[in-house]
C-alpha positions in Angstrom: 107.0 14.0 71.1 104.1 15.9 69.7 101.7 13.8 71.8 103.7 14.4 74.9 103.8 18.2 74.2 100.1 18.2 73.6 99.4 16.4 76.9 101.8 18.7 78.7 100.1 21.8 77.2 96.7 20.5 78.2 97.9 19.8 81.8 99.4 23.3 82.0 96.1 24.8 80.6 94.1 22.9 83.3 96.5 24.0 86.0 96.1 27.7 84.9 92.3 27.4 84.9 92.3 25.8 88.3 94.7 28.5 89.6 92.5 31.3 88.3 89.5 29.7 90.0 91.2 28.8 93.3 93.6 31.7 94.0 91.0 34.5 94.0 88.6 32.4 96.0 91.2 31.5 98.5 92.4 35.1 98.9 88.8 36.3 99.3 88.0 33.7 102.0 91.4 34.4 103.8 90.8 38.2 103.8 87.2 37.8 105.1 88.2 35.2 107.7 91.0 37.4 108.9 88.6 40.3 109.2 86.1 38.2 111.2 88.8 37.0 113.5 90.1 40.6 114.1 86.6 41.8 114.9 85.8 38.8 117.0 88.9 39.6 119.1 87.4 43.0 120.0 84.5 41.2 121.7 85.7 37.7 122.4 82.8 35.4 123.2 83.1 31.8 124.3 80.0 29.9 125.1 80.5 27.6 128.1 79.3 24.1 127.6 80.8 22.7 130.9 82.8 23.8 133.9 86.1 23.5 132.0 85.2 23.7 128.3 83.8 26.5 126.1 82.9 26.8 122.4 84.1 29.6 120.2 81.6 30.6 117.5 83.3 32.5 114.7 81.4 35.6 113.6 79.4 36.0 116.9 81.5 39.0 117.9 81.1 40.5 114.4 77.3 40.0 114.7 77.2 41.8 118.0 79.2 44.7 116.7 77.0 45.0 113.6 73.8 44.9 115.8 75.4 47.5 118.1 76.1 49.8 115.2 72.6 49.4 113.9 71.2 50.2 117.4 73.3 53.3 117.7 72.2 54.4 114.2 68.6 53.9 115.3 69.0 55.8 118.5 70.7 58.8 116.9 68.1 58.8 114.1 64.9 58.6 116.1 65.4 59.0 119.9 68.4 61.1 120.6 68.0 64.7 119.4 70.2 65.8 116.5 71.1 68.9 118.5 72.9 66.7 121.0 74.9 65.0 118.2 75.8 68.4 116.7 76.8 69.7 120.2 79.1 66.6 120.7 80.7 67.1 117.3 81.2 70.8 118.0 83.1 69.9 121.1 85.3 67.4 119.2 86.0 70.0 116.6 87.7 72.2 119.2 90.2 69.4 120.2 93.1 69.7 117.7 94.3 66.1 117.3 90.9 64.5 118.0 89.3 66.7 115.5 91.8 65.8 112.8 91.4 62.0 113.4 87.6 62.1 113.9 86.7 64.2 110.9 89.2 62.5 108.5 87.7 59.1 109.3 84.1 60.4 109.1 84.6 62.1 105.8 86.3 59.0 104.4 83.4 56.8 105.4 80.8 59.2 104.1 82.8 59.3 100.8 81.9 55.6 100.3 78.6 55.0 102.1 77.0 58.4 102.9 74.2 60.2 101.1 76.9 62.5 99.5 79.3 60.0 98.1 82.5 61.4 96.7 83.8 58.7 94.5 80.9 58.7 92.1 82.2 61.1 89.5 84.9 59.4 87.4 86.7 61.8 85.1 89.4 61.7 82.5 92.1 64.3 83.2 94.6 65.5 80.6 98.0 65.4 82.4 100.2 66.4 79.4 98.5 68.2 76.6 101.4 67.8 74.1 101.7 64.1 74.5 97.9 63.6 75.0 98.6 61.6 78.2 95.5 61.2 80.4 94.7 59.8 83.8 91.5 58.6 85.3 90.4 59.8 88.7 87.4 60.9 90.8 86.2 64.4 91.5 85.9 64.9 95.2 85.4 68.7 95.3 83.7 70.8 92.6 83.9 74.0 94.5 87.2 75.2 95.9 86.3 78.8 96.6 86.8 78.3 100.3 90.5 77.9 99.4 90.2 81.0 97.1 90.8 78.7 94.1 88.5 79.2 91.1 88.1 77.3 87.8 89.7 74.2 89.4 88.4 71.0 91.0 89.9 68.5 93.4 90.5 65.1 91.7 91.6 62.0 93.6 93.7 59.4 91.7 93.7 56.0 93.3 96.9 53.9 92.8 96.8 50.5 91.2 97.2 47.5 93.5 97.1 49.8 96.5 94.8 51.4 99.0 96.4 54.8 98.6 96.3 57.5 96.0 97.0 61.2 95.4 95.0 64.4 95.3 95.5 66.9 92.5 94.0 70.3 92.0 93.1 70.3 88.3 91.8 73.0 85.9 88.2 72.2 85.1 88.9 72.7 81.4 91.2 69.7 81.4 88.5 67.3 82.7 86.1 65.1 80.7 83.4 63.0 82.5 83.8 59.2 82.0 80.5 57.7 81.0 80.8 54.5 83.0 79.9 53.1 86.4 82.1 54.4 89.2 82.5 50.9 90.5 83.7 49.6 87.2 86.1 52.5 86.9 87.5 52.0 90.4 88.0 48.3 89.7 89.8 49.1 86.5 92.2 51.5 88.2 92.9 49.4 91.2 93.6 46.3 89.0 96.0 48.3 86.8 93.6 48.2 83.9 93.3 44.4 84.0 89.7 44.3 85.3 87.2 45.4 82.7 83.4 45.0 82.4 82.6 42.1 80.1 79.4 42.4 78.1 76.8 39.6 78.0 77.5 39.2 74.2 81.2 38.5 74.8 80.4 36.0 77.5 78.0 34.2 75.3 80.5 34.0 72.4 83.1 32.5 74.7 80.7 29.8 75.8 
């Protein structure tokens, strides 16, 4: 019985290790492939090889979209005057619904990839002083005087295992900066605290 139990435990151990290896890899490939197919459907391109047959090359539509975005970025950065771009944005700002959608998406993109990234200041916020309960978030606005709010900052708290979150206006006195990479902090929050940065020393010891 002990031998059978030992063999069974070893098989289960191998299965778990294989699952840990395969499941994230499969999910990553599936998500990327779904994104490629979605973008390819925007610009469907089939290369004709005969009168009745054509070949679909996955990723060609994505490549054309990326090249098009790079070309637009080049044109607006070098050839097209910035005054024209500002004039176009000023017109969009005057259209109520269009302005809300356009600037919300623009600010969200700039928060991650722009020169003024917003999710790069991880902080620890004291939610309940008596119980010493704290929460990790990211400062998105240090100055709220345009809302006539002083001594407070805007902190965004991402939800675990979700793409959503919540925004709280927090007294600056209750905030302590987190001395860690914003990427590592974001991964930790989104994974529910499961994902942590492993040091080289720990990896060496495990080997």
